[in-house]
LODRENVEX-928005 format. One line per field, with one value per residue (C-alpha): residue number from 1; x, y, z. Coordinates in Angstrom, 2 decimals. Layout:
n	(NUM|...)
c1	(X|...)
c2	(Y|...)
c3	(Z|...)
This chain:
n	(1|2|3|4|5|6|7|8|9|10|11|12|13|14|15|16|17|18|19|20|21|22|23|24|25|26|27|28|29|30|31|32|33|34|35|36|37|38|39|40|41|42|43|44|45|46|47|48|49|50|51|52|53|54|55|56|57|58|59|60|61|62|63|64|65|66|67|68|69|70|71|72|73|74|75|76|77|78|79|80|81|82|83|84|85|86|87|88|89|90|91|92|93|94|95|96|97|98|99|100|101|102|103|104|105|106|107|108|109|110|111|112|113|114|115|116|117|118|119|120|121|122|123|124|125|126|127|128|129|130|131|132|133|134|135|136|137|138|139|140|141|142|143|144|145|146|147|148|149|150|151|152|153|154|155|156|157|158|159|160|161|162|163|164|165|166|167|168|169|170|171|172|173|174|175|176|177|178|179|180|181|182|183|184|185|186|187|188|189|190|191|192|193|194|195|196|197|198|199|200|201|202|203|204|205|206|207|208|209|210|211|212|213|214|215|216|217|218|219|220|221|222|223|224|225|226|227|228|229|230|231|232|233|234|235|236|237|238|239|240|241|242|243|244|245|246|247|248|249|250|251|252|253|254|255|256|257|258|259|260|261|262|263|264|265|266|267|268|269|270|271|272|273|274|275|276|277|278|279|280|281|282|283|284|285|286|287|288|289|290|291|292|293|294|295|296|297|298|299|300|301|302|303|304|305|306|307|308|309|310|311|312|313|314|315|316|317|318|319|320|321|322|323|324|325|326|327|328|329|330|331|332|333|334|335|336|337|338|339|340|341|342|343|344|345|346|347|348|349|350|351|352|353|354|355|356|357|358|359|360|361|362|363|364|365|366|367|368|369|370|371|372|373|374|375|376|377|378|379|380|381|382|383|384|385|386|387|388|389|390)
c1	(-0.53|2.70|4.03|0.79|0.55|3.80|2.73|-0.78|1.21|3.01|-0.39|-2.33|0.15|1.62|-1.28|0.86|4.44|4.31|1.66|3.75|2.80|1.34|3.83|2.91|4.58|4.42|5.38|4.71|6.06|6.09|6.48|7.61|9.09|11.27|12.07|16.60|16.09|14.70|11.28|8.54|5.76|2.59|-0.20|0.82|-2.26|-1.97|-1.06|-0.45|-1.34|-4.62|-6.61|-10.07|-13.29|-14.50|-11.59|-12.95|-12.14|-12.90|-12.70|-12.02|-8.81|-6.24|-6.27|-6.07|-2.55|-1.95|-3.57|-6.60|-5.38|-9.37|-10.13|-13.89|-14.85|-14.77|-11.70|-8.66|-6.80|-3.37|-4.40|-2.27|-2.08|-0.48|2.75|3.75|2.24|1.82|1.25|0.07|0.97|-0.14|-0.03|0.12|-0.85|0.79|-0.02|0.75|-1.87|-5.21|-5.26|-6.90|-7.65|-9.74|-7.96|-8.38|-5.83|-5.54|-3.16|-2.91|-1.18|0.13|-0.35|-2.09|-5.59|-5.39|-8.09|-8.25|-8.87|-9.57|-10.89|-14.11|-12.84|-13.62|-11.53|-11.46|-10.51|-10.75|-10.49|-11.88|-15.22|-13.13|-10.25|-8.07|-4.59|-2.97|0.39|-1.51|-4.28|-4.26|-5.85|-6.60|-8.08|-9.68|-10.32|-12.68|-13.24|-10.72|-10.39|-7.13|-6.79|-7.88|-6.96|-9.83|-8.48|-10.53|-12.47|-12.11|-9.43|-7.41|-5.61|-1.12|-1.13|-3.03|-2.75|1.26|0.61|-1.38|1.55|3.11|2.08|0.62|-3.53|-6.26|-7.76|-12.08|-14.00|-17.29|-18.98|-17.17|-15.27|-12.10|-8.28|-4.62|-3.36|-5.01|-4.64|-4.84|-2.72|-3.24|-1.97|0.08|1.17|4.50|7.69|10.54|12.80|15.49|16.33|18.06|19.48|21.03|24.33|25.38|26.51|26.11|23.28|23.59|21.43|20.24|18.39|17.79|18.75|21.66|20.73|22.96|20.27|19.96|19.90|20.24|18.47|17.63|15.44|15.41|12.84|13.81|14.27|17.48|18.40|22.19|21.94|24.71|24.71|24.41|25.49|23.95|25.10|23.88|25.13|26.16|27.39|26.80|27.06|23.41|24.14|25.27|27.93|25.94|28.32|26.43|22.65|21.64|19.02|20.12|20.74|17.40|18.28|21.21|19.06|16.14|18.24|20.29|17.05|15.73|18.21|18.01|13.98|14.93|17.79|14.92|12.93|10.93|9.85|12.14|7.66|6.73|9.95|9.01|5.57|6.89|8.90|6.26|3.78|6.35|7.71|6.02|6.87|10.40|11.82|10.13|8.70|11.25|12.44|15.92|14.63|16.75|15.27|15.49|14.85|12.59|13.79|11.82|11.69|10.72|7.61|6.39|6.74|4.48|1.91|2.07|0.18|-1.78|-2.25|-5.06|-3.50|0.31|2.68|5.74|6.14|7.68|7.59|9.80|8.75|10.42|10.78|10.70|11.84|10.84|13.45|12.70|15.74|16.50|15.94|11.62|12.20|13.02|10.08|8.33|10.48|9.03|5.02|5.44|7.43|4.67|3.21|0.15|-3.02|-2.08|-5.43|-5.98|-8.23|-4.88|-1.87|1.45|4.13|6.30|3.05|3.37|7.16|7.18|6.17|3.81|3.38|3.19|0.52|1.80|5.10|2.97|1.10|4.78|6.18|3.52|3.69|7.51|7.40|3.86|2.81|-0.16|-0.23|0.31|-2.19|-4.38|-3.74|-3.63|-7.30|-7.90|-7.31|-8.99|-6.44|-7.53|-5.72|-2.13)
c2	(0.16|2.18|2.32|3.25|6.99|7.69|7.22|8.56|11.64|11.55|10.73|13.83|16.39|15.61|17.86|20.50|18.92|18.99|21.67|23.98|27.09|30.11|33.20|36.90|39.12|43.30|46.35|49.62|53.67|55.94|59.73|62.90|66.62|67.82|71.69|72.83|72.89|68.77|69.43|67.81|70.22|69.55|69.08|66.32|64.77|64.54|62.34|62.19|58.01|58.08|54.64|53.63|54.57|51.07|51.69|52.27|55.81|57.22|60.54|62.07|63.07|61.98|64.75|65.34|66.40|70.47|69.26|69.99|72.80|73.87|71.67|70.74|72.31|70.49|68.55|70.49|70.68|70.94|69.10|70.68|67.08|65.59|65.40|61.44|59.70|56.01|54.93|51.69|49.04|45.98|42.32|39.46|35.45|32.32|28.77|25.72|25.55|24.02|25.12|27.71|29.10|32.01|33.88|36.94|40.00|43.55|46.46|49.79|52.62|54.24|58.50|57.62|56.74|54.45|56.44|53.89|50.18|47.37|44.73|46.49|46.15|47.76|51.25|52.75|55.96|57.46|61.79|61.68|63.31|66.85|66.19|66.07|63.73|63.41|61.60|59.03|58.50|54.49|53.80|50.08|48.14|44.77|42.00|39.27|35.78|36.43|33.56|33.69|30.94|30.90|33.18|35.79|39.12|41.74|44.63|45.54|48.88|50.34|52.13|51.40|51.78|49.14|46.71|46.88|45.08|42.57|41.08|38.55|34.93|35.72|34.19|35.98|37.10|37.36|39.23|37.83|40.05|38.66|41.20|39.94|41.15|39.51|42.00|43.38|47.41|50.24|53.92|55.82|59.87|60.50|63.20|60.93|61.45|59.81|58.06|60.09|63.63|65.43|68.91|70.93|72.82|74.76|73.16|69.55|67.65|66.33|63.11|61.67|59.44|56.94|53.85|52.50|51.31|49.87|50.71|54.13|56.86|60.56|61.39|64.42|64.25|67.33|68.88|67.75|64.20|63.85|61.52|62.24|59.90|58.57|55.49|56.94|54.46|55.51|55.93|57.75|62.13|61.10|64.12|64.32|66.80|68.53|68.77|67.04|67.68|68.66|65.92|63.45|64.05|61.39|59.87|56.26|56.55|55.92|52.63|52.00|53.66|51.10|47.79|48.96|48.94|46.06|43.76|45.62|44.94|41.11|40.39|41.51|39.18|40.32|37.98|39.33|40.14|41.81|43.89|45.40|45.28|48.54|50.12|50.33|50.98|53.68|54.36|58.14|59.60|58.00|58.19|60.84|63.63|66.43|67.06|66.03|63.03|60.50|56.64|54.03|50.94|51.29|48.74|45.95|46.86|50.83|49.06|46.48|49.21|51.91|50.07|46.45|43.26|40.09|37.51|34.76|31.92|30.85|32.67|33.03|37.55|40.19|43.34|45.75|49.22|52.49|55.19|58.48|62.37|64.53|68.03|70.89|73.02|76.09|76.22|75.86|78.83|80.82|79.79|80.62|83.86|85.26|83.94|86.09|89.29|89.01|92.80|91.01|88.96|85.15|83.43|80.52|79.07|79.80|79.24|80.80|78.38|78.39|76.91|73.87|73.80|73.65|70.06|67.17|69.20|72.91|73.52|72.48|74.45|77.72|77.69|76.95|80.34|81.83|80.97|81.69|84.56|86.03|88.06|89.15|88.33|84.83|85.17|85.71|82.93|80.53|81.42|81.53|78.02|77.23|76.22|78.33|80.91|79.35)
c3	(-0.03|0.84|-2.71|-3.99|-2.30|-4.54|-7.48|-6.69|-6.05|-9.51|-11.24|-9.16|-9.73|-13.42|-15.27|-12.54|-13.39|-17.62|-18.10|-21.01|-18.78|-20.10|-20.87|-21.17|-22.34|-22.30|-23.69|-23.60|-23.20|-20.86|-21.90|-20.06|-21.21|-18.72|-19.23|-18.68|-15.04|-15.22|-14.29|-15.71|-17.60|-17.27|-19.20|-21.46|-21.91|-25.72|-28.37|-31.73|-32.43|-32.26|-31.53|-33.18|-32.11|-30.48|-27.85|-24.41|-22.93|-19.04|-19.22|-22.92|-20.66|-24.13|-26.29|-30.08|-30.79|-32.26|-35.99|-33.80|-31.36|-30.77|-27.98|-26.62|-23.47|-20.36|-19.68|-19.46|-22.89|-20.58|-17.55|-14.89|-12.70|-15.90|-15.89|-17.57|-20.40|-20.60|-24.01|-25.72|-23.05|-24.92|-23.18|-25.08|-24.10|-25.34|-25.18|-26.67|-29.50|-28.91|-25.24|-23.40|-20.19|-18.02|-16.11|-14.01|-14.55|-12.65|-13.74|-11.25|-12.18|-8.50|-9.07|-12.72|-14.20|-16.77|-19.54|-22.79|-22.61|-25.05|-24.80|-21.82|-18.67|-15.54|-14.17|-11.46|-11.45|-8.18|-8.03|-11.64|-10.59|-9.63|-12.72|-9.33|-10.02|-7.07|-7.17|-4.37|-6.36|-8.00|-10.80|-11.44|-14.63|-13.87|-17.16|-15.08|-16.75|-19.79|-22.50|-23.18|-26.59|-30.00|-32.81|-33.50|-34.43|-33.51|-34.86|-39.00|-38.01|-40.97|-37.87|-38.64|-34.75|-34.08|-36.90|-35.97|-32.22|-34.08|-36.53|-33.42|-32.35|-29.69|-29.00|-28.87|-25.33|-25.39|-22.22|-21.07|-23.17|-26.47|-27.43|-28.53|-29.74|-30.23|-26.98|-23.94|-24.55|-22.26|-21.56|-18.96|-17.67|-14.88|-12.09|-11.33|-11.54|-14.51|-12.77|-14.49|-15.00|-18.15|-16.88|-19.72|-18.33|-20.71|-23.47|-21.51|-20.42|-17.47|-16.92|-13.09|-11.77|-9.10|-11.38|-14.08|-17.09|-19.78|-22.91|-22.72|-26.42|-26.82|-30.12|-32.23|-35.02|-37.86|-39.56|-42.39|-41.38|-40.69|-37.42|-35.22|-31.90|-29.64|-27.10|-23.49|-20.78|-17.45|-14.30|-11.75|-12.62|-16.45|-18.25|-22.47|-24.80|-25.23|-29.10|-32.46|-34.85|-38.49|-39.69|-37.04|-38.52|-41.57|-42.89|-42.72|-38.94|-38.22|-39.54|-37.18|-33.87|-34.32|-35.01|-31.94|-29.89|-31.50|-30.02|-26.18|-26.37|-27.46|-24.68|-22.08|-23.01|-25.81|-28.46|-32.09|-33.76|-30.70|-30.92|-34.56|-32.97|-30.54|-32.76|-35.74|-33.58|-32.43|-35.81|-36.21|-32.28|-32.39|-35.23|-37.62|-35.42|-34.75|-31.51|-28.77|-26.68|-24.41|-24.17|-22.20|-21.18|-17.56|-15.26|-14.27|-10.67|-11.17|-13.55|-10.87|-8.20|-10.30|-12.32|-10.94|-12.28|-10.44|-12.43|-11.19|-12.44|-12.48|-15.51|-16.91|-17.13|-18.47|-19.00|-21.46|-20.92|-22.48|-20.95|-23.27|-22.10|-23.68|-23.31|-24.11|-26.70|-27.16|-30.31|-29.18|-26.40|-29.20|-31.26|-27.94|-27.94|-31.96|-30.91|-28.06|-30.04|-32.35|-33.24|-34.62|-33.81|-33.39|-34.92|-33.98|-36.47|-38.55|-36.25|-37.40|-38.32|-35.03|-33.64|-35.29|-35.40|-31.28|-31.57|-29.75|-26.31|-28.46|-25.67|-22.63|-23.75|-24.39|-20.97|-19.27|-21.43|-20.05|-16.46|-16.61|-18.52|-18.41|-21.67|-22.48|-26.43|-25.29|-23.00|-25.41|-28.11|-25.04|-24.32|-27.98|-28.03|-25.15|-23.05|-20.18|-18.54|-17.54)
């Protein structure tokens, strides 16, 4: 009889011992805009990568970019509490062919709200009723009874931003109400400081923070599509030149930057097709939008501390997030000066070229300039744009 018990134990445990584990992979971007002192500039709840209309939204906080400068009333166009954008995290699931599993998955955002998501989930957004986003807020998304498995493609769309993440080998997910997709998608905004600060000291950028990184890139994309970049090994209080030589700019640099970032993403744990999907999703804002920016791979510990995830079943979890710091440049300050010093009226329905050249966060930069150097002409222009008082 004694010999029966070990055999029985092995028989009962066999499904658990020999079953292939559920694999979950996630990627996304944390974006901030920092001034010359490394301070976060407020009001960056804007996005130049719109998602399809079927995406669920809470509070309508994510605003169009400067292509549509006049916004409807209600939610602040440049929300004074928003200093971070959490952009397009997607979550993939991998199972053996023919297998399915039902699970619950929850994500919390310390200091933030999840404001866009698909498929449908239960969203918790404390403080949203009075539009106050405080650093101690804990927003939450919960997917209950999520069926993982199969090959559902999701809703019809022609959005490149939505289609690119589908080009992977992951199984599909389906909610209890029948919404399906190749991945879980969500976005958010936060009153949360980035783990790094970039301070401009004359011709030098000083990069400091509580993390040490091996994969970081300083990138400058010009208005003509030319790009210059350098890899910056990050330890606390690193210095690097703030500018590039003219000979550093070349169109082929974009391809080299892509290859380096792709290799780093794969080394961190993403599958090659996932890395390709991420870079394709962010092609416009990473590689084509003019501006000076620092990219870095966010330490997993920081992500887990500020964006904890809970899964109701055993799974192998990989999370690879890119940090993105948009850095205010002397050229942007010059453009703001041109707007301030104009003698003619600034037309909100047909803004001058200098306004558009400020880039994606033009409205936030306008309000920041007003706080620094009050100017009646800029104040009138911001009000005409629907930005409200600074």
